C-alpha positions in Angstrom: 114.1 115.7 109.7 110.4 114.8 109.8 110.7 113.0 106.5 113.5 110.9 107.8 111.8 110.1 111.0 108.5 109.0 109.4 110.3 106.6 107.1 112.0 104.6 109.8 109.2 102.2 110.9 108.6 101.1 107.3 110.9 98.0 107.3 109.3 96.4 110.4 105.9 96.9 109.0 106.8 95.3 105.7 108.3 92.4 107.5 105.2 92.0 109.5 102.9 92.0 106.6 105.0 89.8 104.7 105.1 87.6 107.5 101.7 88.4 107.7 102.0 89.2 104.4 105.9 89.0 105.0 106.0 91.4 108.0 107.0 94.9 107.6 108.5 98.2 108.7 108.6 100.4 105.6 108.1 103.4 103.5 109.4 106.8 103.1 107.0 109.6 103.6 106.7 113.3 104.6 104.0 113.3 107.2 103.3 117.1 107.1 104.2 118.7 104.1 103.3 115.6 101.8 100.1 114.5 103.4 98.3 114.5 100.1 101.0 112.3 98.4 101.0 110.1 101.6 97.3 109.4 101.0 97.6 108.5 97.3 95.6 105.4 97.9 92.2 104.3 99.3 91.3 100.8 100.4 88.7 100.1 97.8 87.5 96.7 98.4 87.1 97.0 102.2 86.0 100.6 102.6 82.2 101.3 102.5 82.6 104.8 101.4 85.4 107.4 100.8 86.6 109.5 103.7 88.7 112.6 103.2 90.2 112.3 106.8 91.9 109.0 105.7 94.7 109.1 103.1 93.6 107.6 100.0 95.2 104.6 98.2 95.9 104.4 94.6 92.3 104.4 93.2 91.1 102.1 90.6 90.8 104.2 87.5 87.4 103.5 85.7 87.7 102.8 82.0 86.6 106.1 80.4 84.4 106.3 77.3 86.8 108.5 75.4 90.3 107.6 74.2 91.9 110.8 75.1 90.8 110.5 78.9 92.2 107.0 78.9 95.6 108.2 77.9 95.5 110.9 80.7 94.5 108.3 83.2 97.1 105.9 82.2 99.8 108.7 82.6 98.3 109.3 86.1 98.8 105.5 87.0 102.4 105.6 85.7 103.3 108.7 87.7 102.0 107.0 90.9 103.9 104.0 90.3 107.0 106.2 89.6 106.4 107.9 93.0 106.0 104.6 94.9 109.3 103.3 93.3 111.1 106.4 94.3 109.8 106.2 97.9 111.0 102.6 98.2 114.4 103.4 96.8 114.8 106.5 99.0 113.8 104.6 102.1 116.4 101.9 101.7 119.0 104.4 100.9 118.1 106.3 104.1 118.1 102.9 106.1 121.7 102.1 104.9 122.8 105.4 106.6 121.1 105.0 110.0 123.5 104.6 112.8 122.1 101.5 114.2 122.2 99.8 110.8 125.8 100.8 110.4 126.7 99.4 113.8 125.4 96.1 112.6 127.0 96.3 109.1 129.1 99.2 107.9 128.7 98.0 104.3 124.9 97.5 104.7 122.8 96.9 101.6 119.4 96.8 103.4 117.5 96.4 100.0 119.5 93.2 99.1 119.0 92.0 102.6 115.4 92.6 102.6 114.9 90.9 99.2 116.7 87.9 100.4 114.4 87.7 103.6 111.3 87.9 101.3 112.5 85.1 99.3 113.3 82.8 102.2 110.0 83.7 103.9 108.1 83.0 100.8 109.8 79.5 100.4 108.9 78.5 104.0 105.4 79.9 104.7 103.5 79.1 107.9 100.3 77.0 108.0 97.5 79.4 109.1 95.0 76.6 110.5 95.1 73.1 112.0 97.0 73.6 115.2 94.3 71.8 117.2 94.2 68.9 114.9 98.0 68.5 114.5 100.2 69.6 117.4 103.2 69.6 115.0 101.7 72.6 113.2 101.5 74.4 116.6 105.2 73.9 117.3 106.3 74.9 113.8 104.2 78.1 113.9 105.7 79.0 117.5 109.1 78.7 116.0 108.4 79.8 112.6 110.6 82.7 112.1 113.6 81.0 113.8 113.3 78.4 111.1 112.6 80.7 108.1 115.3 83.4 108.9 118.7 83.2 110.5 119.5 84.9 113.9 121.3 87.9 112.3 118.1 88.8 110.3 116.0 88.4 113.5 118.4 90.6 115.3 118.2 93.1 112.4 114.4 93.1 112.6 114.4 93.7 116.4 116.8 96.5 115.9 114.6 98.2 113.4 111.5 97.7 115.8 113.4 99.2 118.6 114.3 102.3 116.7 111.2 102.8 114.6 107.9 103.1 116.2 106.5 106.7 115.9 105.1 106.6 112.6 103.7 103.0 112.1 100.1 104.0 111.3 100.8 105.9 108.1 103.5 103.8 106.8 101.5 100.7 107.3 98.5 102.2 105.4 100.9 103.2 102.6 102.4 99.7 102.5 98.8 98.2 102.1 98.1 100.6 99.3 101.3 99.4 97.6 100.2 95.7 97.9 96.8 96.7 96.3 98.6 98.4 93.4 100.6 95.2 92.4 98.8 95.0 89.0 99.3 98.7 88.2 103.0 98.7 89.3 104.5 95.5 88.5 108.2 96.7 88.1 109.1 97.5 91.6 112.7 97.5 93.1 111.3 95.4 95.9 109.7 92.1 94.8 106.2 91.6 96.2 105.2 88.4 97.6 102.6 86.4 96.0 98.9 86.9 97.0 98.9 83.2 98.2 102.0 84.0 100.4 100.3 87.1 101.8 97.1 85.1 102.6 99.2 82.5 104.5 101.1 84.9 106.6 97.9 87.0 107.3 96.0 83.9 108.4 99.1 82.9 110.5 98.9 86.0 112.5 95.1 86.3 113.0 94.3 82.6 113.1 97.2 80.8 115.0 98.6 80.6 118.5 102.1 81.2 117.2 101.1 84.1 115.1 99.0 85.8 117.6 101.7 85.3 120.4 104.2 87.3 118.1 101.8 90.1 117.8 101.0 90.1 121.7 104.7 90.6 122.2 104.5 94.0 120.2 102.9 97.3 121.4 99.1 97.7 121.3 99.1 100.0 118.4 101.4 97.7 116.3 99.2 94.7 117.3 95.9 96.3 116.4 97.0 97.8 113.1 98.9 94.6 112.0 95.8 92.5 112.8 93.6 95.0 110.9 95.6 94.8 107.8 95.8 91.0 108.1 92.0 90.8 108.2 92.1 93.1 105.0 94.3 90.7 103.3 92.2 87.5 104.2 88.9 89.5 103.5 90.4 90.2 99.9 91.3 86.6 99.6 87.9 85.5 100.7 86.2 87.7 98.1 88.4 86.6 95.3 87.5 83.0 96.3 90.8 81.7 97.6 90.3 81.6 101.4 91.5 77.9 101.0 91.9 77.2 104.7 88.4 78.5 105.4 89.5 80.9 107.9 86.3 82.2 109.8 86.7 86.1 109.8 83.5 87.0 111.8 84.8 86.5 115.4 88.2 88.3 114.7 86.4 91.2 113.0 84.2 91.7 116.0 87.0 91.4 118.7 89.3 93.8 116.7 86.5 96.3 116.4 85.7 96.4 120.1 89.5 96.8 120.8 89.9 99.7 118.4 86.8 101.4 119.7 88.6 101.6 123.1 91.9 102.7 121.6 91.6 106.4 120.7 95.3 106.9 119.9 94.8 105.8 116.3 94.5 108.7 113.9 92.1 107.0 111.6 90.1 105.1 114.2 86.8 105.9 112.8 87.8 104.6 109.4 89.0 101.3 110.8 85.7 100.8 112.5 83.7 101.6 109.3 85.8 99.2 107.3 85.4 96.5 110.0 81.6 97.1 110.1 81.5 96.7 106.3 83.3 93.4 106.6 81.1 92.3 109.2 78.0 92.9 107.0 79.6 91.1 104.2 80.1 87.8 106.2 76.7 88.2 107.8 75.0 88.4 104.3 77.4 85.4 103.2 76.1 83.3 105.9 72.6 84.2 105.3 73.0 83.4 101.6 72.6 86.9 100.4 74.4 88.2 97.4 77.6 90.1 98.0 77.6 93.8 97.5 
């Protein structure tokens, strides 16, 4: 029962991050008996150090000096990709059988539906900056999801959101790890949005009136966690040199850090604060012209 319960918030999280990376509520995971597997990945680029209290993401495997070790490491990466693929497939099979999904569509194929939503959201991404310069951007961002999706999809997302809210933190962490593993695991059942699309949606949620309004209609925990992972996505983009809209991260990092400090309900609160402090140091050094670590 616990394994089924923890998987339920996965889809809305995925939709959030794919609309922040295309929004989302996903992932299938056993919170108690499978905690080591849940933590198969660690946020490498944003974490200043490794903390055993936070589930790890798929770690980058350093190229070993010996050929035999390389073969072992490659097998480990393949096994991790198989595990992630199985969890995605299992989650959608579970979702197809939930009572609220069956009420909406007795012949539901949520994987196909989700794939279609990703395609449409990718074809019509929001603009993550410029609302003060062009009021048309502000209006488009406010009504973005009503333009990109149909009313049935929006109702579907709201139903998932209303039924899945208790395991968002672990599921969102796992989803971000999946995004980070895109180079290692290209053959997934669910197509990943491009890095550019993720950047546009992440910027939309943290840097626009329309995007922030969507998040402020969610619970504090969902809003804080979604904002945190959106910052991670834009931070990754900035480090890779494609923060094309020049989103200034510093004020958002400071504001979110202060909010998370006052929100003790997050299981990995200390780790989020540590990663945000590392981001803040990165942008301070950048402004001062110091080399990035």
